Steps between C-alpha positions, in 0.01 A plus 500: 500500500702818558513787247877437449432125435241593243732742313767229478260234379529406134223653295286244319272641235436424135746707306354775285617568150740783427280594212152399402629373163764276642430128562803413726440528876784608724517155659543334162869562446830401660734724294586836652619784287643817660551789256675828583396488870586796719366482857461798720454579870358838482714713264802272550571219245617188683575307189490606133453358151474134575413262219508124530307187433420230756432183319228249590584227755841628575672660801644840448724643768539878555839578655681814587605723790251640752307792377532422130125455456467126444234452767318812367491332153376183666214667675410697192421179319195431720414866565606497863738790430204734458373419849765728640371869511647697220649200316435453125654357191567592142535242231305179450475158663306224329408143581444295183446834321249645746599832642469453878478884540235524237216731566235229560723257685426460870807487713358225702473287200871547427586401853285193473693407183840591637576361854739652730733352768673750727844510654360426846249210539171663586238238589190658635557453873133457595437232243568126500731331247193395311334842495829662402509294187139579397503864602477627150244236380261586786434844344309328231387199680131561421396297803716193441538290816845462660529153375480625140855640533660178635632394161627844423684520833665169463597570140664838592679351798623206305635725226690688771633180653323592825208246520679222682630750753175654587216268393416403864495857628317703234292676769810629674613855453721558190721726711599207713696337215874546459636783278553274196160342548335834524654609173382186328152555649505849346599344173216255527261787573626679186452202265168383645321766293665353181697807391700513167807675636671486845715783625746439784669783676812355671299205635795328670688803645369426850532118485773257602691302241284189522176701470653694213589189302147368568355820338750484215399139421130613521565787250651238258183302522251787479647632181353203320167674542575864584704778357725618786694818573726516798688792657820373671822639644644153499710432187526130577119480527444683178736268323334186643131589447470727199485453129544869429667777687440874488771717654405848634740761627533865601684727250593754768397660834148629496429356152220242436586138454530356148494158341851426393448160314284193480609163388469124567653439847778275380626766260447783751714334769775365264533754230300819586504757219548796732791565736261644758322161505826302536612728782171451695486122447853450604469722805741772386219748558186470709 
């Protein structure tokens, strides 16, 4: 396994507690609270003063123009933002009341509880389909035999509607799959470790319409078990897949992005409360 593959692999460890007196582990919750979040790259604030609630077992879409900070907020939820040199946050992010930036919380436990699916499908090229699915689990395998993962692999691939397409070639390279299949494989890899929250950063932007609809159908199914946050530039997609929508925008050149409004998706797209939201959704500004 290459060092790059190891860095991309989901971390699987038992989540520590944010405080010795707290009884709730990071993995115990599916409700995400963001309070007064400002995220920095060095001295520059990319997005400022964001407060919103992501409800359990719903899909929340982050929309807004490029550079407004929506992907930065997404990555802050599972502490990937801080992996960038000089990046930091102010404010608070909690999962079921547990501060994910708490002093005693290991970032790897947060990333175990909060899975991530990236814009470009990234199956590990040196691994088979089977090994891609169990990549994170193997970190804590404790000597389990390969056969011990069979049920987990089948379950994850069935959840992502991929099992029937690949069950006869599980030993083939994951990178040999089509683009849409690769993205579903990456989702299977993310959910194999049983996270509570799944983050998706424009998961369909590189896919054809048929593959996009397959991923959207999958999102609708996965929200029965997981809390999902998706960043998308596709307004039709946001209206189809999400229960709640958060609109971010840029107040002016050189200024950090801000959260303009959050509402249930139907209300947001039919009767937004802010003119800036209406202008963006209807395409008058972009």
